N, C-alpha and C positions, 0 to 999 in steps of 0.2 A: 564258197557257197553263194548262190545268187541272192541278192537283196532286192531285186526288181527295180533298182534305182529309186527306191521309195523313201529311204531313211535319211537322206541329206547328210550323209557322213557319220551317222551315229555309230558308235562302237559298242561292243559288249561291255566294256569297262565303263563307258559314259552313259549310264542308264538314266532315263528321264523319270522313271516311276519311283515314288516314295511310299506308295501304298500297295497292299495286296488287292488284287481284283478277283472276284469270284463270278464266273460266267455260268448262269443257270438257264435252262430252257423254260419258257412260260407255257408250253403246250404239252403235247403228247409225244414229243420228239420231232426231229427234222426242222428245228426252228432257226438254224443258222449258227449254232454254237461254235462249230469249227471255224467258220469264216470270221466270226467275231473274235475268237481267240487269236487267229492269224493277224487280224487287223490290229489288235491290242499289242501283240508281240512286236510288230513293226513300228507301231506308234511309240511304244514305250522303251524300245532299245533292247529287245531280246531277253526279257526276264524268263526264268525257268517256268515251265508249265507243269502244274501238279494235277495228275489224274486222281481225283480224290474219292470217286464213288462209281457205282456201276461196274461194268466189266467189259470183256472183249466182244460183247454183242453190239456195242455202239458203232456207228458209222458216221463220222464227221468229215464231210467233203470240203477240201480246200483247193482253190484254183489260184494260180499266180498270174501276174499280168502278162507273162510270156507263155501262158496256156498250159503250163505243167499242172497236173492235178493228182491228188491222192485222197483216198477215203481213210481217215484216221480211226484207229480202233484202240490200240494199246500204247501208241506214242502220242504225245501232245500235239495239238493242232498248230502249235507255233513252230514246229520242226522245220518247215520250209523257209521260215523267216530266220532260223538260226538258234532257236531256243532249245535248251536241254529239257528232257522229260524226267520228272520225279513221280513215281507211282506210289500212291499212299496205301496205307494198310487196309483200308476198306475196299480197295479195288480188287476185282477178281481177274487173275491172269490165266491165259492159255499159252504155254510156252511155244508150241508148234506154230500157232497162228502169229505169235509175236516174232518168231524167227522169220516167218514168211513176210511179215510186214517190214521188218528191217531190211530184208533182201530187196523188196520192192522199192523202198526209199533209196537204197544205194544205187539201184538201177536207174533211178531218176537223176542221180548225180549228187545226192545229199549224204551226209554222214551223221546219222542219228545217234544221239547219246542218251542213255537212260539209266536211272538208278531206281531200284525196286525195293520197297520195304519188305523185310523178311517175313512179316506177319501176313502178307497177302495170301488169300486162298488161291488154290490152283485147281482149275477145271481139268478133268481127265477125259479120255476117250470113253470111259464107262458112263460118266455123267452125260456126255453128248449123245451116246447111243440110246440111253434111257429116255432122254428128252425127245428124241425123234420118234421113238417107238410110241410113247404116250401121245404125242401130237397126232400121229397117224390114227391111233386108236380113238381119240376124242373127236377127230376131224374138226378141230377148232383152230382158228388163226389168232392165237394170243401168245405166241412165243417166237423168238428168233431161231430156236432149234439148235443152240450151241452149248447148252448145258449149264448156263449160269445159275438158273433157278435151282437146279438140283445140287449144284455145288454149295449154295447157301443152305439148302435143306439138309444135306448130309452133315454139314458143319453144326447145324442146330441139334442134330442127333448125336453129337460128340465125335463125328468122323471129319475132323477139320485138317485137311492136308494143306500145308503152308509151304511157301518158298524155302524157309529156313529148314524144313524137315529134310530137304534133299542133300544137306550136308552130312547126314547120317543115313547110310543106305538101309540099315536094319529098320530104323524108324519109318522111313518112307515106304519101304516094301510092305511092312506090316499094315500101314494105313491104306495103301493101295489095295491090298488083299481084302481088307474089311469093306472098303468102298465098293469093290467089285461084287462081293457077296451081297451087300445091301441093294445094289442096283439090279443084280440078277434076281433076287427075291421079288423085287417090284415088277420086273419083266414077267416072271412066272405068274404073278397074279393077273396080269393083263392077258397073257396067252391062255391061261387057264379058263378065262371067261369066253374067249373066242374060239378055242379049240385048235387042233393041229393045222387046220387050213390057213391060219394066219401066219404060219412060219415063213411062207414064201414072201409075204408082204414085208416082213421085218428082216429078211435075209442079210442085207449089208450091215445093218445095225447089230444083229446077233453075232456076226463075225468079230466085232470089236471085243466081245467078252472072252474070246479065245486067246487074246494076247495076255500072257502071264504078267502078274505084277512085277516080277523081277525084270523081265524084258522091258516093260513100260518104264520102270525106274531108270534103266540104263539109257533108253532112248530119250526120256524127258531130261535127265541130267545133262546128257550130251548137248541137247538142243538148248537148254536153259543157259549153259555156259556161253553159247553163241549169242543168244537173244538178249541177255542181260549184261550190261557193263559192270555193274557193282550193286551191292545192297547197302542199306544204311545211309540216310541222308538228312536226318531231322535237323541238324545244325544249319543246313542250307536255307531253312525257312526263315532265318534271321534276315535274309535278303528278300526284297519284294518279289512276289511270284504272281502268276495268273493261275487260278484254280479252275479246272474245266470239269463240269458235270457230265454225267453219262447220258441221262435221259431227261425228259421234261417233268416238271413238278406235278403235272396232272396225272402222271403214272406212278407217283411216289408210293412206296410200300405201305405207308401208314394212311395216306389220304386219297390214293387213287381208287378207282372202281374195282372192288374185289373180284378176283378171277381174271382180270385183264390188266392188272397193274404189274409193276416190276418188283423185284426182290430187294431193291436198294432204297436207301434214303437219298433222294436226289435234290433236296433243298440244299441251302448253303450250310446246314448245321455241321456236317462232318468236315467241311473245309475250315470252318471257324475253329473247330476243336483241334485241328492240326497246327494252327498258328500259335506263335509264342504269345504269352499272356500280354494283353495291352496293345497288341499290334493293330494298327488301323487298317481298315479295309473298306471297299465299296463293292456292292453287288450289282452286276450287270445282267438284266433280264433280256434274253434273246427271244425274238418272235418274228414271224412273218406278218404281212398285212392280212393274211388269211390263215385259217387253222388247218392243220393236217392230222391225219391219223391212219395208222396201219391196222388192218385186220378187224377183229371183233371189238366190240365196245361202243357204247353210245356217246354222243356229244350233246344232244339236245339242240343242235344248231342246224340250220338249213344248208344244203350243199351249194357249192359255187363251182362253176366251170372255169378253170384256169388254163389258159393256153400256154403251157410251159412244159418242156421236156425235162423229166427227172432222171438223170443218168444213174443215180444211186437208189432209186425207189421204184421198183417194178411191182407188178401185181401178182407175181408167183412166189412160191416158196412158203415156208412156215408162217411168215408174218401176214400173208394174205394181201388183199387189195389195198392200194394206197388211195386214200380218200381226201377230198378237200372241202372245207366248209367256211361259211361266214363266221366270224367271231361272234360269240354270244356274250352279253354283258355278265351273265352268271359265271362263265368260265374265266373271263378277265378278272373279275373280283376275286375268285378263288385263287387264281394264279398269283395275283399281286399280294394276297394275304400270305400265301405260302412262301413266296420268294423274297419279299421285302426289298425290291430293287430300288436303287437310287439313280440308276442309269438304264435306259432302254435302248437295245440294239434292234432296230426294225428293218428287216431285210425284205427283198422281193418287191420293192416299191416300183421297180421297172416292169414288173409282171402284172401286178394288181394294185390299183390305187389305194393309198392309205385312207380307210373310211373316215369321213369327216367327224363322226361321233367319237372315234378312237383318238384322232388327232387332237380334238378338244379335250378329251379326258386326260391325255398325256401331256398337256401343255406345261404342267409344272415340272416335268422331268427333263433332265438332260438327255439328249438323243444322239445315237450313232445311226445315221440314215444310210441304208444300203440300196444301191441302184444297179447291182450286178454282182457277179460271183467273187471278184478279186478284191483285195484290200484297197486298191486304187479306185474302186467304185463306191467307197464308203466315206462319209463326211460326218464329223462330230460337230455339235453345236456349242462346244465348250472346250476349255483347255484342261488337259490332264495334269494332275498334281504330281 
């Protein structure tokens, strides 16, 4: 596996890291979490990467120095550097998308390895179909449209389909049947409001509900056995790891703007809860020199015109328009209080100059400065422990 000539002979056995590192986003997403994890993985000697929150809606783009790139969703962003992925119990998986991501990584020439906690919730085609129908109905851009929110909602209603359930066909099929009924009832409430004319608008999504729970179980179980190497990995957290958050803290389920926030706790809280008692850690806050946000939701900040092509951030789809803003002091203060970082990873400094007031504000922090997409474009102002 390629190491980009960046590690000066480091081996997986000879790890430099003695701490856990938790990478959290300080904005509304798209802060450079993936690139930061990739940099840390290379700098620290390939520690395992733990996906500890969020779900398969995240997209963390990593670019290598030889121009290979991948947008990470369910595999850790240290994969191209050689890290293994551990998927924590609070992460929501989608087996078909995970299998497709594994295939894409293999086609790039990498051999991804993952271990998934059996308690992870599983998103189904029923959740996804309902998500897309309701998004069309509301005509709002506050969702990725892949069913993560409805997976959480059905679990809160007692319909919690988990990875471990697929080891018992009867249990999994029964839960799939109840989830389909729940989602269909929700769809009927939408179509009942708009009348039969709306059926044509929802056609592709409605077809998903015609797939029987028994067939979906068989297809999912077959896919899951390809997508997941193994389950159960708690003991491996005795070794130092990099914990990778899914979204930015300003979208947190508890602290984000209601109606346009995520369904996950995306601060470092759930990462710390996974660590063995007494384990030392540092929190790395990832951010750009400017603020970004998809779709609906206010920032209270003035817009900024950034001349930078975003390969992974278009203006179409359920998320809506990709917008850029000047950082506001009120959001910086909120993000720092929620994340409690001791290290800041500030990317896109080659695209937009680091504002002087922010540079002064961050003078007491250790910094990872980013001047391009690859790990070789990043420089830290300190030595890692």
